[in-house]
C-alpha positions as CSV (number, residue, x, y, z in Angstrom):
1,M,86.0,-159.7,-43.1
2,I,85.7,-163.2,-41.8
3,T,84.4,-163.4,-38.3
4,L,83.6,-166.2,-35.8
5,K,79.9,-165.7,-36.5
6,K,80.4,-166.3,-40.2
7,L,82.4,-169.4,-39.6
8,A,79.7,-170.7,-37.2
9,K,77.0,-170.0,-39.7
10,E,78.8,-171.8,-42.4
11,L,79.4,-174.9,-40.2
12,K,75.9,-174.7,-38.6
13,V,77.4,-174.6,-35.1
14,S,77.5,-172.0,-32.3
15,V,80.0,-169.2,-32.1
16,S,81.1,-170.6,-28.8
17,T,81.9,-174.0,-30.5
18,V,84.0,-172.3,-33.1
19,S,85.9,-170.2,-30.6
20,K,86.7,-173.3,-28.4
21,A,87.6,-175.3,-31.5
22,L,90.2,-172.7,-32.6
23,R,91.7,-173.0,-29.1
24,D,91.8,-176.8,-29.1
25,S,89.4,-177.0,-26.2
26,D,88.9,-180.5,-24.7
27,E,85.2,-179.7,-24.8
28,I,85.1,-180.0,-28.6
29,S,85.6,-183.2,-30.5
30,L,88.7,-183.7,-32.7
31,E,86.4,-184.0,-35.8
32,T,84.8,-180.6,-35.1
33,I,88.1,-179.0,-34.4
34,D,89.5,-180.2,-37.7
35,K,86.4,-178.9,-39.6
36,V,86.6,-175.5,-38.0
37,K,90.3,-175.1,-38.6
38,K,90.1,-176.2,-42.2
39,L,87.4,-173.7,-42.9
40,A,89.2,-171.0,-41.0
41,K,92.3,-171.6,-43.1
42,K,90.3,-171.8,-46.4
43,L,88.6,-168.5,-45.7
44,N,91.8,-166.9,-44.3
45,Y,90.2,-166.2,-40.9
46,K,92.3,-163.9,-38.7
47,P,91.4,-163.5,-35.0
48,N,90.8,-160.0,-33.7
49,K,93.9,-159.6,-31.5
50,I,92.7,-156.5,-29.7
51,A,89.5,-158.2,-28.7
52,L,91.3,-161.3,-27.7
53,S,93.9,-159.5,-25.6
54,L,91.2,-157.4,-23.9
55,K,89.1,-160.5,-23.1
56,S,91.9,-162.7,-21.9
57,N,94.2,-160.0,-20.4
58,R,97.0,-161.2,-22.7
59,T,99.1,-159.1,-25.1
60,L,99.5,-161.9,-27.7
61,T,103.0,-160.7,-28.1
62,I,106.4,-162.5,-27.7
63,G,109.5,-160.6,-26.7
64,V,112.8,-161.6,-28.3
65,I,116.2,-160.5,-27.0
66,I,119.3,-161.2,-29.1
67,P,122.9,-160.1,-29.0
68,D,123.4,-159.0,-32.6
69,I,120.8,-158.6,-35.3
70,L,123.4,-158.4,-38.0
71,N,124.7,-161.9,-37.2
72,R,123.4,-164.3,-39.8
73,F,122.7,-167.0,-37.3
74,Y,120.5,-164.8,-35.1
75,S,118.8,-163.5,-38.2
76,K,117.9,-167.1,-39.2
77,V,116.7,-167.8,-35.7
78,L,114.6,-164.7,-35.8
79,D,113.0,-165.8,-39.1
80,G,112.0,-169.1,-37.5
81,I,110.6,-167.2,-34.4
82,H,108.5,-165.0,-36.6
83,D,107.2,-167.8,-38.7
84,S,106.1,-169.9,-35.7
85,A,104.8,-167.0,-33.8
86,D,102.6,-166.0,-36.7
87,Q,101.2,-169.5,-36.8
88,Y,100.2,-169.3,-33.2
89,G,98.7,-165.8,-33.6
90,Y,101.5,-163.9,-31.8
91,D,103.3,-160.7,-32.7
92,V,107.0,-160.3,-32.0
93,I,109.0,-157.5,-30.4
94,T,112.7,-157.8,-31.0
95,I,115.4,-156.0,-28.9
96,T,119.1,-156.2,-29.6
97,T,121.6,-155.9,-26.7
98,K,124.7,-155.4,-28.8
99,E,126.5,-157.8,-26.3
100,S,125.8,-155.4,-23.4
101,I,124.7,-156.7,-20.0
102,L,123.2,-153.3,-19.1
103,K,121.1,-153.3,-22.3
104,E,120.0,-156.9,-21.5
105,V,118.9,-155.9,-18.0
106,D,117.0,-152.9,-19.4
107,S,115.4,-155.1,-22.0
108,L,114.1,-157.6,-19.5
109,Q,112.7,-154.8,-17.3
110,I,110.8,-153.4,-20.3
111,L,109.4,-156.8,-21.3
112,S,108.4,-157.6,-17.7
113,S,106.1,-154.7,-17.5
114,G,103.1,-156.4,-19.1
115,T,104.1,-155.7,-22.7
116,V,104.6,-159.4,-23.7
117,D,103.3,-162.8,-22.7
118,G,106.7,-164.5,-22.9
119,V,110.3,-164.0,-23.7
120,I,112.9,-165.8,-25.9
121,I,116.5,-164.8,-25.2
122,A,120.2,-165.5,-26.2
123,M,122.4,-163.9,-23.6
124,S,124.9,-161.1,-24.3
125,E,128.6,-161.9,-24.3
126,E,129.2,-159.5,-21.4
127,T,126.6,-161.4,-19.3
128,I,128.5,-164.7,-19.9
129,N,131.9,-163.1,-19.3
130,K,130.8,-161.5,-16.1
131,N,129.1,-164.7,-15.0
132,D,126.3,-162.5,-13.7
133,F,122.8,-164.0,-14.2
134,S,121.0,-162.2,-11.4
135,H,118.7,-160.2,-13.7
136,L,117.7,-163.5,-15.4
137,K,117.1,-165.2,-12.1
138,E,114.9,-162.2,-11.0
139,F,113.0,-162.4,-14.2
140,T,112.2,-166.1,-13.8
141,M,110.6,-165.3,-10.4
142,K,108.0,-163.3,-12.2
143,E,105.0,-165.0,-14.0
144,T,106.3,-164.3,-17.5
145,P,107.6,-167.6,-19.2
146,I,111.1,-167.5,-20.7
147,V,113.0,-169.7,-23.1
148,M,116.8,-169.4,-23.6
149,F,118.5,-170.5,-26.9
150,D,122.1,-170.8,-28.1
151,R,123.8,-169.0,-25.3
152,V,122.4,-170.6,-22.2
153,T,123.4,-171.4,-18.6
154,D,122.5,-174.2,-16.2
155,K,122.1,-171.5,-13.5
156,I,118.7,-170.4,-14.9
157,N,115.7,-172.7,-14.6
158,C,113.8,-172.6,-17.8
159,D,113.3,-174.4,-21.2
160,K,116.3,-174.1,-23.5
161,V,117.1,-174.8,-27.2
162,I,120.7,-175.5,-28.1
163,I,122.7,-177.3,-30.8
164,D,125.1,-180.2,-30.5
165,D,128.2,-177.9,-30.3
166,Y,130.4,-180.5,-28.6
167,D,129.3,-183.5,-30.7
168,A,129.5,-181.5,-34.0
169,I,133.2,-180.8,-33.6
170,Y,134.0,-184.2,-32.2
171,N,132.3,-185.9,-35.2
172,E,134.1,-183.6,-37.6
173,V,137.5,-184.6,-36.3
174,K,136.5,-188.2,-36.6
175,S,135.4,-187.6,-40.2
176,L,138.6,-185.8,-41.1
177,K,140.7,-188.6,-39.7
178,K,138.8,-191.1,-41.9
179,L,139.9,-188.9,-44.8
180,G,143.5,-189.4,-43.8
181,R,144.1,-186.1,-42.0
182,K,146.7,-186.4,-39.3
183,K,147.3,-182.8,-38.2
184,I,144.0,-181.2,-37.5
185,A,143.9,-177.6,-36.1
186,F,141.1,-175.7,-34.4
187,I,140.6,-172.0,-34.8
188,T,138.2,-169.9,-32.6
189,T,137.3,-166.3,-32.0
190,I,134.6,-167.2,-29.5
191,N,136.8,-168.3,-26.6
192,D,134.7,-166.9,-23.7
193,L,131.3,-168.0,-24.9
194,N,129.8,-171.3,-23.7
195,V,129.3,-172.5,-27.3
196,G,132.9,-171.7,-28.0
197,K,134.0,-173.7,-25.0
198,Y,131.8,-176.7,-25.9
199,R,133.3,-176.7,-29.4
200,A,136.9,-176.5,-28.1
201,N,136.2,-179.3,-25.6
202,G,134.8,-181.5,-28.4
203,F,138.0,-180.9,-30.4
204,R,140.2,-181.7,-27.4
205,K,138.3,-184.9,-26.6
206,A,138.4,-186.1,-30.2
207,S,142.1,-185.4,-30.5
208,F,142.7,-187.7,-27.5
209,D,140.3,-190.4,-28.8
210,F,141.4,-190.5,-32.4
211,F,145.1,-189.5,-32.2
212,G,146.0,-190.5,-28.7
213,K,147.2,-187.0,-27.8
214,F,146.2,-183.4,-27.7
215,D,148.6,-180.8,-29.1
216,K,147.8,-177.4,-27.6
217,N,149.7,-175.7,-30.4
218,L,147.0,-176.8,-32.8
219,I,144.4,-174.6,-31.1
220,L,144.4,-171.0,-32.2
221,R,142.5,-168.7,-30.0
222,I,142.1,-165.3,-31.6
223,S,141.3,-162.2,-29.5
224,K,138.9,-159.5,-30.6
225,N,141.4,-156.8,-31.5
226,S,143.7,-159.1,-33.4
227,D,144.5,-158.9,-37.1
228,I,142.7,-162.1,-37.9
229,Q,144.2,-162.6,-41.4
230,L,147.7,-162.1,-40.2
231,V,147.3,-164.3,-37.1
232,I,145.8,-167.2,-39.2
233,K,148.5,-166.8,-41.9
234,N,151.3,-167.0,-39.2
235,F,149.5,-170.0,-37.6
236,I,149.3,-171.9,-40.9
237,N,152.9,-171.1,-41.8
238,K,154.2,-172.2,-38.4
239,N,152.1,-175.3,-37.8
240,K,151.4,-176.5,-41.3
241,P,148.1,-178.4,-40.5
242,D,146.5,-180.7,-43.1
243,A,143.0,-179.8,-41.8
244,I,141.4,-176.8,-40.1
245,I,138.1,-176.7,-38.2
246,S,136.9,-173.2,-37.5
247,A,134.5,-172.5,-34.6
248,D,133.0,-169.8,-36.7
249,I,132.3,-169.3,-40.4
250,V,134.3,-166.2,-41.0
251,C,137.6,-167.7,-39.9
252,G,136.9,-170.7,-42.1
253,V,136.5,-168.5,-45.1
254,I,139.6,-166.5,-44.2
255,S,141.6,-169.7,-43.8
256,I,140.8,-170.9,-47.3
257,N,141.7,-167.5,-48.9
258,I,145.0,-167.3,-46.9
259,A,145.9,-170.9,-47.8
260,R,145.4,-170.2,-51.5
261,S,147.6,-167.1,-51.2
262,L,150.2,-169.4,-49.8
263,E,149.7,-171.7,-52.8
264,I,148.3,-174.5,-50.6
265,E,145.9,-176.6,-52.6
266,I,142.5,-177.1,-51.1
267,P,141.3,-179.7,-50.3
268,K,144.2,-181.8,-51.6
269,E,146.7,-180.4,-49.1
270,L,144.5,-178.8,-46.6
271,S,140.8,-179.5,-45.6
272,V,138.9,-176.6,-44.1
273,V,135.5,-176.8,-42.3
274,G,133.6,-173.8,-40.8
275,F,130.8,-173.6,-38.2
276,G,127.8,-171.4,-39.0
277,D,125.6,-170.1,-41.8
278,K,126.0,-171.8,-45.2
279,T,125.4,-168.6,-47.3
280,I,128.7,-167.0,-46.1
281,S,130.6,-170.1,-47.1
282,E,130.2,-169.0,-50.7
283,Y,132.7,-166.1,-50.2
284,S,135.6,-168.4,-50.5
285,S,137.0,-170.4,-53.4
286,P,136.5,-173.3,-53.2
287,K,133.3,-172.9,-51.2
288,L,133.7,-173.7,-47.5
289,T,132.3,-177.0,-46.2
290,T,130.0,-175.9,-43.4
291,I,128.6,-177.3,-40.1
292,Y,125.1,-175.8,-40.5
293,Q,123.2,-174.8,-37.3
294,H,119.6,-174.8,-38.5
295,G,118.8,-171.4,-37.1
296,S,115.2,-171.4,-38.3
297,E,114.5,-174.7,-36.6
298,I,116.0,-173.3,-33.4
299,G,113.6,-170.3,-33.6
300,N,110.6,-172.6,-34.4
301,R,111.3,-174.9,-31.4
302,S,111.9,-171.9,-29.1
303,V,108.4,-170.6,-29.9
304,E,106.8,-174.0,-29.5
305,L,108.3,-174.4,-26.0
306,L,107.3,-170.9,-25.0
307,V,103.7,-171.3,-26.2
308,D,103.5,-174.5,-24.2
309,R,104.5,-172.6,-21.1
310,M,102.2,-169.7,-21.8
311,N,99.2,-172.0,-22.5
312,A,100.0,-173.8,-19.2
313,K,99.8,-170.4,-17.5
314,W,96.7,-169.1,-19.2
315,F,94.6,-172.2,-19.6
316,G,95.7,-174.1,-16.4
317,L,97.2,-177.0,-18.4
318,N,99.1,-179.7,-16.6
319,K,102.7,-178.5,-17.1
320,N,105.3,-179.4,-14.4
321,T,106.9,-176.0,-13.6
322,N,109.8,-177.8,-11.9
323,S,110.7,-179.9,-15.0
324,Y,112.3,-178.0,-17.9
325,I,113.2,-179.2,-21.3
326,T,116.6,-178.7,-23.0
327,E,116.1,-179.4,-26.7
328,I,119.2,-180.2,-28.7
329,I,118.9,-179.5,-32.5
330,P,121.4,-181.6,-34.5
331,T,123.8,-179.9,-36.8
332,L,124.6,-181.1,-40.4
333,T,127.8,-180.8,-42.4
334,I,126.8,-179.6,-45.8
335,G,127.9,-178.1,-49.1
336,G,131.2,-176.8,-50.2
337,N,134.2,-178.6,-51.5
338,S,136.9,-177.6,-49.1
339,K,137.0,-180.9,-47.2
């Protein structure tokens, strides 16, 4: 087992110097820090987390609260969180709310009892629909740092990581117009979520900017209990769009499959673009062109922002607690041949 003592002996420095170098202490030169970290990596040094937590009164654990672990996007975010947390020496506890505000409240109570050093959260749909953020406001009054991602609200003061929902749809309408599309439709099943509203607003603004008008009949809002396939089929038959932008990936795939059943040639007669995870786009023929969300990068950045806050708390670093960052991760339209 590689210890601090062995690293110090190899480098001919004190154990204290090695310990401080691994924590990027200002007392240690950049040259020494670099040497220590390179040797630690070479010898696969792993810090004793139990000893560290006892010494510093930290848990070296991050709590993550997500609405749905089966959702591909949140799975990707979670992968990014785990990768970055591991690099910083943190373990991860994950709790799924299943879109319940009560479960979200309970989760925050559990994580505020000293079990974690910081929290990363995407709010439940019920929290957003009820517009009730009291439990989140209460949590921010505690000393545990928190970062929100994807589903965020301006009513909570904390660092946030989001994607360019509005711009992504706006730019997609612009791109489709350049391809000669004149009747672009927008399909959404996430009407009540903030991300869904941003995407719908981007579509509405682009319609005015590039076509001089907005036709409300070209927005299809699908409720949860609807027969999605039947609703989309009726919508296509009635409105006959020459392009469809879906606010989620599933409706994009369904739109392609229904269009083919109606003998509509894709992309010659109808372009279809979906928003979400590229792997699901392969379940249609032709493969769905996708506005990709970079879930792993969102997870990585969320951890980085949280670690900055936690370090500011534990090491007294100069971090303005009244100034918070909202990081916007750009999307990218990739793959497929449905456009």
